[in-house]
C-alpha positions as CSV (number, residue, x, y, z in Angstrom):
1,Y,-1.2,-19.1,21.9
2,N,-3.5,-18.0,19.1
3,K,-1.9,-17.2,15.7
4,K,-4.8,-14.8,15.0
5,T,-3.5,-12.4,17.6
6,I,-0.2,-11.8,15.7
7,A,0.0,-8.5,13.9
8,W,2.6,-7.1,11.6
9,M,4.1,-3.7,12.6
10,I,4.2,-1.0,10.0
11,P,6.6,1.8,11.0
12,V,5.2,5.3,10.6
13,V,5.9,8.8,12.0
14,V,3.6,11.7,12.8
15,H,4.3,13.7,9.7
16,E,4.5,17.2,11.2
17,D,3.6,19.0,14.4
18,Q,-0.2,19.1,14.5
19,V,-2.9,20.6,16.7
20,I,-5.5,18.0,17.1
21,R,-9.1,17.6,18.4
22,D,-11.0,14.5,19.2
23,G,-12.4,12.9,16.0
24,Q,-10.1,14.8,13.6
25,A,-7.5,13.4,11.2
26,V,-3.8,13.1,12.0
27,K,-1.3,13.0,9.2
28,L,1.1,10.0,9.4
29,R,4.0,9.1,7.0
30,L,5.1,5.5,6.2
31,L,8.8,4.8,6.9
32,K,8.9,1.7,4.7
33,E,7.1,0.2,1.7
34,I,4.1,-2.0,2.4
35,S,1.7,-4.0,0.3
36,A,-2.1,-3.8,0.9
37,D,-4.6,-5.8,-1.2
38,G,-1.9,-6.5,-3.7
39,V,-1.1,-2.8,-4.1
40,V,2.5,-1.6,-3.3
41,I,2.4,1.5,-1.1
42,P,5.8,3.3,-1.2
43,T,7.9,4.7,1.6
44,N,6.9,8.3,2.6
45,T,3.2,7.8,1.6
46,I,0.9,10.0,3.7
47,L,-1.8,8.2,5.7
48,Y,-4.6,9.9,7.6
49,A,-5.8,8.4,10.9
50,T,-8.9,9.4,12.9
51,C,-7.9,10.3,16.4
52,H,-9.6,9.8,19.8
53,L,-8.3,11.3,22.9
54,N,-8.3,9.0,25.9
55,D,-6.6,9.9,29.1
56,D,-2.9,10.4,28.2
57,R,-3.1,8.3,25.0
58,L,-3.9,9.5,21.5
59,R,-5.7,6.5,19.9
60,L,-5.4,6.5,16.1
61,T,-7.1,4.3,13.4
62,V,-6.3,4.4,9.7
63,H,-9.5,3.3,7.9
64,N,-8.4,3.5,4.3
65,L,-5.8,4.9,1.9
66,Q,-6.2,6.6,-1.5
67,Q,-3.4,5.3,-3.7
68,G,-3.1,5.5,-7.5
69,G,-6.8,6.3,-7.9
70,Q,-7.9,3.4,-5.7
71,L,-9.5,3.5,-2.3
72,I,-7.8,0.7,-0.2
73,P,-9.5,-0.3,3.0
74,L,-7.0,-0.8,5.8
75,D,-8.5,-0.6,9.3
76,L,-5.2,-0.3,11.1
77,D,-4.7,0.7,14.8
78,V,-1.6,2.7,15.8
79,Y,0.5,1.4,18.6
80,D,3.3,3.3,20.4
81,T,6.9,2.0,20.5
82,D,6.0,0.5,23.9
83,G,3.5,-1.9,22.2
84,T,0.5,-0.2,23.8
85,P,-2.4,1.0,21.6
86,G,-2.3,4.8,20.9
87,I,0.5,7.3,21.3
88,N,1.5,8.2,24.9
89,V,1.1,12.0,25.2
90,P,1.7,13.0,28.9
91,G,-0.7,15.7,30.0
92,L,-3.1,15.1,27.1
93,S,-6.0,14.5,29.4
94,A,-5.7,18.0,30.8
95,Q,-5.8,19.4,27.2
96,S,-8.4,17.2,25.8
97,Q,-11.2,19.7,26.1
98,V,-9.4,22.2,23.8
99,G,-7.2,19.9,21.8
100,G,-3.6,18.9,22.2
101,Q,-0.5,19.3,20.2
102,I,1.5,16.3,19.0
103,R,5.0,16.5,17.8
104,S,6.6,14.5,15.0
105,S,7.6,11.2,16.5
106,A,8.1,7.6,15.6
107,V,5.1,5.3,16.2
108,Q,4.2,1.8,15.1
109,G,1.1,1.2,13.1
């Protein structure tokens, strides 16, 4: 057991239906207020994650957030509700060459 492996879950949703391509930004929305570097980030704040298509998983990483004129470094990986890194998107690997569509859904960040 290693305490360093514990991570807090931050609930987010994919903000709207989006057509994505590898390396592009995906718009996410916070479902509850969080605090980062002493700055309170309110519910419904939009976050942008860089996506990487990998088999049937859409891997997402939020590198930073612009809030109140500040750039807050975050470096957060998105996990699906099953606790696995990335969002499960069945059939994504078949669409990865041309981009896939993701629908608004709940995920954990």
